C-alpha positions as CSV (number, residue, x, y, z in Angstrom):
1,X,65.9,28.3,-35.6
2,X,62.4,27.4,-34.3
3,X,59.9,26.2,-36.8
4,X,56.2,26.9,-36.0
5,X,53.6,24.6,-37.6
6,X,50.2,26.0,-38.5
7,X,47.5,24.4,-36.4
8,X,44.7,22.6,-38.2
9,X,41.1,23.7,-37.8
10,X,40.3,20.7,-35.6
11,X,43.3,21.6,-33.3
12,X,42.2,25.2,-33.2
13,X,38.6,24.1,-32.3
14,X,39.9,21.9,-29.5
15,X,42.0,24.8,-28.1
16,X,38.9,26.9,-27.9
17,X,37.2,24.3,-25.6
18,X,38.4,25.8,-22.4
19,X,37.0,27.1,-19.2
20,X,37.1,30.8,-20.1
21,X,35.1,30.3,-23.3
22,X,32.7,28.0,-21.4
23,X,32.1,30.9,-18.9
24,X,31.6,33.3,-21.8
25,X,29.0,31.0,-23.5
26,X,27.2,30.6,-20.2
27,X,27.1,34.4,-19.7
28,X,25.7,34.9,-23.2
29,X,23.0,32.2,-22.6
30,X,22.0,33.8,-19.3
31,X,21.6,37.2,-21.0
32,X,19.5,35.5,-23.7
33,X,17.3,33.8,-21.2
34,X,16.8,37.1,-19.3
35,X,15.8,38.8,-22.5
36,X,13.4,36.0,-23.6
37,X,11.6,35.8,-20.3
38,X,11.4,39.6,-20.1
39,X,9.5,39.5,-23.4
40,X,7.2,36.8,-22.1
41,X,6.4,38.8,-19.0
42,X,5.7,41.9,-21.1
43,X,3.4,40.0,-23.4
44,X,1.5,37.8,-20.9
45,X,2.0,39.6,-17.6
46,X,3.7,38.5,-14.4
47,X,0.6,37.2,-12.6
48,X,1.1,33.5,-11.8
49,X,-2.7,33.2,-11.0
50,X,-3.4,33.9,-14.6
51,X,-1.0,31.1,-15.6
52,X,-2.5,28.7,-13.0
53,X,-6.1,29.2,-14.3
54,X,-5.3,29.4,-18.0
55,X,-2.8,26.8,-19.2
56,X,-0.6,23.8,-18.3
57,X,0.1,20.3,-19.3
58,X,0.2,16.7,-18.0
59,X,3.6,15.3,-17.0
60,X,4.6,11.7,-17.3
61,X,3.3,10.9,-13.9
62,X,-0.2,12.2,-14.8
63,X,0.2,15.1,-12.5
64,X,-0.9,18.5,-13.7
65,X,1.8,21.1,-14.2
66,X,0.5,24.7,-14.6
67,X,2.4,27.0,-16.9
68,X,5.2,28.9,-15.1
69,X,4.4,28.1,-11.5
70,X,4.5,25.3,-8.9
71,X,1.3,23.5,-7.8
72,X,1.3,22.3,-4.2
73,X,-0.7,19.1,-3.7
74,X,-3.2,19.8,-0.9
75,X,-4.0,16.9,1.3
76,X,-7.0,17.0,3.6
77,X,-4.6,18.1,6.4
78,X,-3.1,20.9,4.3
79,X,-6.4,22.2,3.1
80,X,-8.0,22.2,6.6
81,X,-4.8,23.8,8.0
82,X,-5.1,26.6,5.5
83,X,-8.7,27.3,6.3
84,X,-8.1,27.1,10.1
85,X,-5.3,29.6,9.8
86,X,-7.5,32.0,7.9
87,X,-10.3,31.5,10.4
88,X,-7.9,32.3,13.2
89,X,-7.2,35.7,11.6
90,X,-10.9,36.4,11.4
91,X,-11.6,35.5,7.7
92,X,-14.9,33.8,6.8
93,X,-14.1,31.2,4.2
94,X,-17.1,31.1,1.9
95,X,-17.3,29.3,-1.5
96,X,-20.2,29.4,-4.0
97,X,-20.5,27.0,-6.9
98,X,-23.3,27.9,-9.4
99,X,-24.0,26.1,-12.5
100,X,-25.1,22.7,-13.9
101,X,-24.1,19.1,-13.5
102,X,-20.3,19.5,-14.0
103,X,-20.1,22.3,-11.4
104,X,-22.1,20.1,-9.1
105,X,-19.5,17.4,-9.5
106,X,-16.7,19.8,-8.7
107,X,-18.6,21.0,-5.6
108,X,-19.0,17.4,-4.3
109,X,-15.4,16.6,-4.9
110,X,-14.3,19.9,-3.3
111,X,-16.1,19.3,0.0
112,X,-15.0,15.7,-0.1
113,X,-11.4,16.9,0.3
114,X,-12.5,18.9,3.4
115,X,-15.0,16.6,5.1
116,X,-13.8,14.5,8.1
117,X,-15.9,12.6,10.7
118,X,-19.2,14.0,9.3
119,X,-21.3,11.6,11.3
120,X,-19.4,11.9,14.5
121,X,-18.9,15.7,15.0
122,X,-21.8,18.1,15.4
123,X,-19.7,21.0,14.1
124,X,-20.1,19.7,10.5
125,X,-23.5,19.9,8.8
126,X,-25.0,19.8,5.3
127,X,-28.0,22.1,4.9
128,X,-30.4,21.1,2.1
129,X,-32.1,24.1,0.4
130,X,-34.8,23.7,-2.2
131,X,-33.4,20.7,-4.1
132,X,-30.9,20.4,-5.8
133,X,-29.2,23.3,-3.9
134,X,-26.8,22.4,-1.0
135,X,-24.7,24.1,1.6
136,X,-21.8,22.5,3.5
137,X,-20.9,24.2,6.8
138,X,-18.0,23.7,9.1
139,X,-18.1,26.0,12.2
140,X,-14.6,25.1,13.3
141,X,-13.1,26.4,10.0
142,X,-15.7,29.2,9.6
143,X,-16.4,27.6,6.3
144,X,-19.5,27.6,4.1
145,X,-19.6,25.9,0.6
146,X,-22.8,26.4,-1.4
147,X,-23.9,24.8,-4.6
148,X,-26.7,26.5,-6.6
149,X,-28.3,24.7,-9.6
150,X,-28.6,26.7,-12.8
151,X,-28.9,25.3,-16.3
152,X,-29.0,28.7,-18.0
153,X,-27.8,32.2,-17.6
154,X,-31.3,33.1,-16.4
155,X,-32.9,35.5,-14.0
156,X,-32.2,33.1,-11.2
157,X,-28.4,33.3,-11.7
158,X,-28.5,37.1,-12.1
159,X,-30.5,37.4,-8.9
160,X,-28.0,35.3,-7.0
161,X,-25.2,37.6,-8.1
162,X,-27.2,40.6,-7.2
163,X,-27.9,39.1,-3.7
164,X,-24.2,38.6,-3.2
165,X,-23.7,42.2,-4.3
166,X,-25.9,43.4,-1.4
167,X,-24.7,40.8,1.1
168,X,-22.6,41.8,4.2
169,X,-20.4,38.7,3.7
170,X,-20.2,37.9,0.0
171,X,-18.4,34.6,-0.9
172,X,-14.7,34.5,-1.0
173,X,-14.7,32.6,-4.3
174,X,-17.5,32.1,-6.8
175,X,-17.2,29.3,-9.4
176,X,-19.7,29.6,-12.2
177,X,-20.3,27.7,-15.5
178,X,-23.2,27.2,-17.8
179,X,-23.7,25.6,-21.2
180,X,-23.7,21.8,-21.0
181,X,-27.4,21.6,-20.2
182,X,-28.1,24.2,-22.9
183,X,-26.4,22.0,-25.5
184,X,-28.5,19.0,-24.4
185,X,-31.8,20.9,-24.4
186,X,-31.5,23.0,-27.6
187,X,-29.6,23.2,-30.9
188,X,-26.7,25.5,-31.2
189,X,-27.7,28.3,-33.6
190,X,-26.7,31.9,-34.2
191,X,-29.9,33.0,-32.5
192,X,-29.2,30.8,-29.4
193,X,-25.6,32.1,-29.1
194,X,-26.8,35.8,-29.4
195,X,-29.4,35.1,-26.6
196,X,-26.6,33.5,-24.5
197,X,-24.4,36.6,-25.0
198,X,-27.2,39.0,-24.0
199,X,-27.8,37.0,-20.8
200,X,-24.1,37.1,-20.0
201,X,-24.1,40.8,-20.4
202,X,-26.6,41.0,-17.5
203,X,-23.9,39.4,-15.3
204,X,-21.1,41.9,-16.0
205,X,-22.2,44.6,-13.6
206,X,-22.9,42.3,-10.6
207,X,-19.6,40.5,-11.2
208,X,-17.7,43.8,-11.2
209,X,-19.4,45.0,-8.0
210,X,-18.8,41.7,-6.2
211,X,-15.2,41.5,-7.3
212,X,-14.6,45.1,-6.0
213,X,-15.5,43.8,-2.6
214,X,-12.8,41.2,-2.6
215,X,-14.6,38.2,-4.1
216,X,-12.8,36.2,-6.8
217,X,-15.2,35.2,-9.6
218,X,-14.1,32.3,-11.8
219,X,-16.1,31.6,-15.0
220,X,-15.2,28.0,-15.9
221,X,-15.2,27.4,-19.6
222,X,-16.9,24.2,-20.8
223,X,-14.8,21.1,-21.0
224,X,-14.9,18.9,-24.1
225,X,-17.0,15.7,-24.3
226,X,-16.6,12.3,-25.9
227,X,-19.6,12.2,-28.2
228,X,-18.8,8.6,-29.2
229,X,-19.7,7.4,-25.7
230,X,-22.7,9.5,-25.1
231,X,-26.2,8.1,-25.1
232,X,-29.2,10.0,-26.4
233,X,-28.5,13.4,-27.9
234,X,-24.9,13.9,-29.1
235,X,-23.0,17.1,-28.3
236,X,-20.4,18.4,-30.7
237,X,-17.2,19.8,-29.3
238,X,-17.5,22.5,-32.0
239,X,-20.7,23.7,-30.3
240,X,-18.9,23.7,-27.0
241,X,-16.1,25.9,-28.5
242,X,-18.8,28.3,-29.8
243,X,-20.2,28.8,-26.3
244,X,-16.8,29.2,-24.9
245,X,-15.9,31.9,-27.5
246,X,-19.2,33.7,-26.6
247,X,-18.2,33.6,-22.8
248,X,-14.8,34.9,-23.6
249,X,-16.2,37.7,-25.8
250,X,-18.5,39.0,-23.1
251,X,-16.7,38.2,-19.8
252,X,-13.3,39.3,-20.9
253,X,-14.6,42.9,-20.4
254,X,-15.6,42.1,-16.8
255,X,-13.6,41.5,-13.6
256,X,-14.3,37.7,-13.8
257,X,-11.3,35.4,-14.3
258,X,-11.8,33.0,-17.2
259,X,-10.9,29.6,-15.9
260,X,-9.8,27.7,-19.1
261,X,-7.4,25.2,-17.5
262,X,-10.2,22.6,-16.8
263,X,-10.6,22.2,-20.6
264,X,-7.0,21.0,-20.8
265,X,-7.3,19.0,-17.5
266,X,-10.4,17.1,-18.7
267,X,-8.8,16.0,-21.9
268,X,-8.6,12.2,-21.7
269,X,-10.2,12.2,-18.2
270,X,-13.9,11.9,-18.7
271,X,-16.4,9.5,-17.1
272,X,-17.5,6.4,-19.1
273,X,-20.7,8.3,-20.2
274,X,-18.5,10.7,-22.1
275,X,-20.1,13.8,-20.6
276,X,-19.3,13.8,-16.8
277,X,-15.8,14.6,-15.6
278,X,-13.5,11.9,-14.5
279,X,-11.8,11.5,-11.1
280,X,-8.5,12.8,-12.2
281,X,-9.9,15.9,-13.8
282,X,-11.9,16.7,-10.7
283,X,-8.9,16.2,-8.5
284,X,-6.8,18.6,-10.5
285,X,-9.5,21.2,-10.6
286,X,-10.0,21.1,-6.9
287,X,-6.2,21.4,-6.4
288,X,-6.1,24.5,-8.6
289,X,-8.8,26.1,-6.4
290,X,-6.9,25.3,-3.2
291,X,-3.7,26.7,-4.7
292,X,-5.4,29.8,-5.8
293,X,-7.0,30.4,-2.4
294,X,-4.3,29.2,0.0
295,X,-0.8,29.6,-1.5
296,X,-0.5,33.2,-0.6
297,X,-1.2,32.5,3.0
298,X,0.8,29.3,3.5
299,X,4.5,28.6,3.6
300,X,4.7,25.6,1.3
301,X,8.1,25.6,-0.5
302,X,6.5,23.8,-3.6
303,X,3.5,26.1,-4.1
304,X,4.4,29.3,-6.0
305,X,1.1,29.8,-8.0
306,X,-0.8,32.9,-6.8
307,X,1.8,33.4,-4.1
308,X,3.1,37.0,-3.7
309,X,6.9,37.5,-3.6
310,X,8.5,37.6,-0.2
311,X,8.8,41.1,1.3
312,X,12.4,42.4,1.5
313,X,14.0,42.6,4.9
314,X,16.2,45.5,6.0
315,X,19.2,43.2,6.0
316,X,18.5,42.2,2.4
317,X,18.3,45.8,1.3
318,X,21.5,46.7,3.0
319,X,23.3,43.7,1.4
320,X,22.0,44.7,-2.1
321,X,22.9,48.3,-1.5
322,X,26.5,47.4,-0.6
323,X,26.8,45.2,-3.8
324,X,25.3,48.0,-5.9
325,X,27.8,50.5,-4.4
326,X,30.7,48.2,-5.2
327,X,29.4,47.8,-8.8
328,X,29.2,51.6,-9.2
329,X,32.6,52.2,-7.8
330,X,34.1,49.4,-9.9
331,X,32.4,50.9,-13.0
332,X,33.7,54.4,-12.2
333,X,37.2,53.0,-11.6
334,X,37.1,51.2,-14.9
335,X,35.9,54.3,-16.8
336,X,38.6,56.4,-15.2
337,X,41.4,54.0,-16.3
338,X,39.9,53.8,-19.8
339,X,39.9,57.6,-20.1
340,X,43.5,57.8,-19.0
341,X,44.5,55.2,-21.6
342,X,42.7,57.2,-24.3
343,X,44.3,60.5,-23.2
344,X,47.8,58.9,-23.5
345,X,47.1,57.6,-27.0
346,X,45.6,60.9,-28.1
347,X,48.7,62.6,-26.7
348,X,51.0,60.4,-28.9
349,X,52.4,58.3,-26.2
350,X,53.1,54.6,-26.9
351,X,54.1,51.8,-24.5
352,X,57.5,50.4,-25.2
353,X,57.1,47.3,-22.9
354,X,54.0,45.1,-22.8
355,X,52.0,46.2,-19.7
356,X,51.6,43.7,-16.9
357,X,48.0,42.4,-16.4
358,X,46.2,44.5,-13.8
359,X,46.0,43.1,-10.3
360,X,42.7,41.7,-9.1
361,X,40.5,44.4,-7.6
362,X,38.4,43.6,-4.5
363,X,35.8,46.1,-5.8
364,X,35.5,44.3,-9.2
365,X,35.3,40.9,-7.4
366,X,32.5,42.1,-5.1
367,X,30.7,43.7,-8.1
368,X,30.8,40.3,-9.9
369,X,29.6,38.6,-6.8
370,X,26.8,41.0,-6.6
371,X,25.8,40.2,-10.2
372,X,25.8,36.5,-9.4
373,X,23.7,37.0,-6.3
374,X,21.2,39.1,-8.3
375,X,20.9,36.3,-10.8
376,X,20.4,33.8,-8.0
377,X,17.8,36.0,-6.4
378,X,16.0,36.3,-9.8
379,X,16.0,32.5,-10.2
380,X,15.1,31.5,-6.7
381,X,13.0,34.2,-5.1
382,X,10.9,35.5,-8.1
383,X,8.8,34.0,-10.8
384,X,10.8,35.8,-13.5
385,X,12.2,32.6,-15.0
386,X,9.0,30.8,-14.0
387,X,9.0,27.6,-12.0
388,X,8.0,23.9,-12.3
389,X,7.4,21.1,-9.8
390,X,10.1,18.5,-9.6
391,X,9.4,15.5,-11.8
392,X,11.5,12.4,-11.7
393,X,12.1,10.0,-14.6
394,X,14.9,7.8,-15.6
395,X,15.7,10.1,-18.5
396,X,15.6,13.3,-16.5
397,X,18.0,11.9,-13.9
398,X,20.6,10.0,-16.0
399,X,20.6,12.2,-19.1
400,X,22.2,15.3,-17.3
401,X,24.7,13.0,-15.7
402,X,25.6,11.5,-19.1
403,X,26.1,14.8,-21.0
404,X,28.0,16.3,-18.1
405,X,30.3,13.2,-18.3
406,X,30.7,13.7,-22.1
407,X,31.4,17.4,-21.6
408,X,34.0,16.6,-19.0
409,X,35.9,14.6,-21.6
410,X,36.8,17.9,-23.3
411,X,38.1,19.6,-20.1
412,X,40.9,17.3,-18.9
413,X,44.2,18.2,-17.3
414,X,47.3,16.3,-16.5
415,X,47.8,15.2,-12.9
416,X,51.3,15.5,-11.5
417,X,50.9,13.4,-8.3
418,X,50.9,9.6,-8.8
419,X,50.0,8.4,-5.3
420,X,46.6,7.1,-4.3
421,X,44.0,9.6,-3.1
422,X,46.0,12.7,-3.9
423,X,44.4,16.1,-3.8
424,X,43.5,16.4,-7.5
425,X,41.9,12.9,-7.5
426,X,39.8,13.5,-4.4
427,X,38.7,16.9,-5.8
428,X,37.5,15.3,-9.0
429,X,35.6,12.7,-7.0
430,X,34.0,15.4,-4.9
431,X,33.1,17.4,-8.0
432,X,31.3,14.4,-9.5
433,X,29.5,13.8,-6.2
434,X,28.3,17.5,-6.2
435,X,27.0,17.1,-9.8
436,X,25.0,13.9,-9.0
437,X,23.6,15.5,-5.8
438,X,22.6,18.6,-7.8
439,X,20.8,16.5,-10.4
440,X,19.1,14.5,-7.6
441,X,17.8,17.8,-6.0
442,X,16.6,19.3,-9.3
443,X,14.8,16.2,-10.5
444,X,13.2,15.3,-7.2
445,X,14.6,11.8,-7.1
446,X,14.3,11.5,-3.4
447,X,11.1,9.4,-3.9
448,X,13.1,6.6,-5.5
449,X,14.7,4.6,-2.7
450,X,17.8,3.2,-4.5
451,X,18.8,6.7,-5.7
452,X,18.0,8.2,-2.3
453,X,20.3,5.6,-0.7
454,X,23.0,6.3,-3.3
455,X,22.9,10.0,-2.6
456,X,23.0,9.5,1.2
457,X,26.1,7.4,0.6
458,X,27.6,10.1,-1.6
459,X,27.0,12.8,1.0
460,X,28.7,10.7,3.7
461,X,31.5,9.9,1.2
462,X,32.0,13.6,0.5
463,X,32.2,14.3,4.2
464,X,34.7,11.5,4.6
465,X,36.9,12.8,1.7
466,X,36.8,16.3,3.2
467,X,37.9,15.0,6.6
468,X,40.5,12.8,5.0
469,X,42.0,15.8,3.2
470,X,42.2,17.9,6.4
471,X,43.5,15.0,8.4
472,X,46.4,14.4,5.9
473,X,47.2,18.1,5.9
474,X,47.3,18.2,9.7
475,X,49.4,15.0,9.9
476,X,51.9,16.3,7.3
477,X,52.3,19.9,8.6
478,X,51.2,19.7,12.2
479,X,49.4,23.1,11.6
480,X,46.6,23.4,14.1
481,X,46.7,27.2,14.4
482,X,43.7,29.5,14.3
483,X,44.9,31.1,11.0
484,X,44.5,27.7,9.3
485,X,41.1,27.1,10.9
486,X,39.6,30.5,10.0
487,X,40.9,30.1,6.4
488,X,39.1,26.8,6.0
489,X,35.9,28.1,7.6
490,X,35.9,31.2,5.5
491,X,36.5,29.2,2.3
492,X,33.6,26.9,3.2
493,X,31.1,29.5,4.5
494,X,31.6,32.7,2.6
495,X,29.2,31.9,-0.3
496,X,26.7,30.4,2.1
497,X,26.7,33.4,4.4
498,X,26.2,35.7,1.4
499,X,23.3,33.6,0.2
500,X,21.7,33.7,3.6
501,X,22.0,37.5,3.6
502,X,20.7,37.9,0.0
503,X,18.0,35.3,0.1
504,X,16.7,35.9,3.7
505,X,17.2,32.2,4.6
506,X,18.6,30.6,7.8
507,X,22.0,29.0,7.9
508,X,20.4,25.5,8.1
509,X,18.6,26.1,4.8
510,X,21.9,25.3,3.0
511,X,22.3,22.2,5.2
512,X,25.4,20.7,3.7
513,X,27.7,23.5,4.6
514,X,26.8,23.4,8.3
515,X,27.6,19.7,8.3
516,X,31.0,20.1,6.7
517,X,31.8,23.1,9.0
518,X,30.7,21.2,12.1
519,X,32.8,18.1,11.4
520,X,35.8,20.2,10.5
521,X,35.5,22.3,13.7
522,X,35.2,19.1,15.8
523,X,38.2,17.5,14.2
524,X,40.2,20.8,14.5
525,X,39.4,21.1,18.2
526,X,40.5,17.5,18.9
527,X,43.8,17.9,17.0
528,X,44.5,21.3,18.5
529,X,44.2,20.0,22.1
530,X,47.6,19.0,23.6
531,X,49.6,16.9,23.1
532,X,50.2,18.5,19.6
533,X,51.0,16.6,16.5
534,X,54.3,17.6,15.0
535,X,55.2,17.8,11.3
536,X,55.4,14.3,9.7
537,X,58.8,15.0,8.2
538,X,60.4,15.5,11.7
539,X,59.4,12.2,13.1
540,X,59.3,8.5,12.3
541,X,58.0,5.5,14.0
542,X,61.4,4.9,15.6
543,X,62.3,8.5,16.5
544,X,58.9,9.6,17.9
545,X,56.6,6.6,18.4
546,X,54.4,8.6,20.8
547,X,53.1,10.7,17.9
548,X,51.1,7.7,16.7
549,X,49.8,7.0,20.2
550,X,48.7,10.6,20.4
551,X,46.9,10.3,17.1
552,X,45.1,7.1,18.2
553,X,44.0,8.6,21.5
554,X,42.6,11.7,19.7
555,X,40.7,9.6,17.2
556,X,39.3,7.5,20.1
557,X,38.3,10.7,21.9
558,X,36.5,12.0,18.7
559,X,34.6,8.7,18.4
560,X,33.6,8.9,22.0
561,X,32.2,12.5,21.7
562,X,30.2,11.5,18.6
563,X,28.8,8.4,20.3
564,X,27.7,10.3,23.3
565,X,25.9,12.9,21.2
566,X,24.2,10.2,19.2
567,X,23.0,8.2,22.1
568,X,21.3,11.1,23.9
569,X,19.1,13.4,21.8
570,X,18.2,15.4,24.9
571,X,21.9,16.1,25.5
572,X,22.4,16.9,21.8
573,X,19.6,19.5,21.8
574,X,20.9,21.1,25.1
575,X,24.2,21.7,23.4
576,X,23.0,23.0,20.1
577,X,20.2,25.2,21.3
578,X,22.5,27.0,23.6
579,X,23.0,30.7,22.7
580,X,24.8,32.3,20.9
581,X,25.2,29.5,18.4
582,X,21.6,28.4,18.5
583,X,20.8,30.4,15.3
584,X,23.3,28.3,13.4
585,X,21.4,25.0,13.9
586,X,17.7,25.8,13.9
587,X,15.6,26.3,10.8
588,X,13.1,29.1,10.0
589,X,10.6,27.5,12.4
590,X,13.1,27.6,15.3
591,X,13.2,23.8,15.2
592,X,16.4,21.8,15.6
593,X,15.0,18.4,14.6
594,X,16.2,18.7,10.9
595,X,19.7,19.3,12.1
596,X,19.5,16.3,14.4
597,X,18.4,14.0,11.6
598,X,21.0,15.2,9.1
599,X,23.8,15.0,11.7
600,X,22.7,11.5,12.8
601,X,22.6,10.2,9.2
602,X,26.1,11.5,8.2
603,X,27.9,11.0,11.5
């Protein structure tokens, strides 16, 4: 007689900590995240330009992080490359800054990012209009940047907007802001605010007309001040907020974009006089302008703000259609089986024996894979889940490693082999390496030299353990057949190839898999060449000593091939840019240099 003891609640809880329940929880979380972000998009809209211009925060490294999108940091080279590219396609790059002293500060900083060799090259010039208006011109970039002084929403400002309305080439971007000089010259009263609103109303029609011709008009809301540091007349931040509310009330009905991010950027970054903008605030405001203007034309992987989604290719559409077809067929098959079961039960039939679990269906497996690829595409190729620039800190790197380690304590299994470096042990090591490399990629820890060196060592160690496992298998079984080779290559590359088809990315974009596949292919070819290695159980050192000599010669031959490839980059490139396998080793720019660097590091 067998006695069954009732499990305690703690034992029951521990039994529930298994892989299947972990997958179920992950699936529920994904569905929850999709619903939450769907509500956010319905409420605030999907336009990342609106996010860029309206909100954000400072990260721990004092870099500005817009809400929901990635901000590329434009160097002088990047900014000029963008304008040169647009000029090549016939676009005239024209910027206009109109406003008071803070707009003038932004104008000077903006052209400071672009200016090079001002005194040496005649293609650059600064044209002085009636002071204090300025125009910076660069003929090589077909660039014109103009500043127009206005301390009030006066007839002068309205006339300038009307002149742009009639111009054959209106500015590409207009940045306008008024209010600081008004606060310094007059008191903030209800009468003054009403007059300010009436003047703004005169701008609505010209702004709408200029915008309809392709010009982006940004109305920059007033940044706060530090009244404690100001000399002379003090300005209250409450008065600044009153003028900002008046601007929002009138211009929200126009085609102008309300640029409110500078109010957040300027917090804690003011000049010593308490009124002028500090260096950091100006730098981030200029970066926001460059990202708004250039991101949609450039191919920077870390600049998603104001960048339109990539167009679908025909291959992507075919791949998605096949996955959708598999999902529909799997759903129809499941409904048909369910209907048959219901008919049997309604007919009074009962099953005497417990039915065997259904065999895995290729259609169901492909349908699940299609769902996973759709989720990957949603995360990686769209702004649905929003994006952030990578930010490294000690906490952001080590905390995920720590809680994954703690989570792993609950998912343990007994290991049957007891020898050193058995399959289960090396798989666990490789799993930990993958986790550390993943955290390294997500947190952008490549800028920290010790962690960078650690991860390079982990990548090489992963390659070594992979080669060690295949070597042991070949030594024990002597299997160097094509069936074994294609099984391994399929196992390594199936997910990567599907990702390439779904995401429209070259094979080298997922660079680790090409490395592993190349080294396994090279090792397989060396071992497959005669003389062949026989199964280890059929030979010993006494019976077949030549087996060890064969192995030593093959390893020496492998080292020789690797050394020759390493010593001559020209010979290396001639081999790997040869068709038909050239497409496997070049990146999206048809360049093989990245493959050469990775191969050389991990050889």
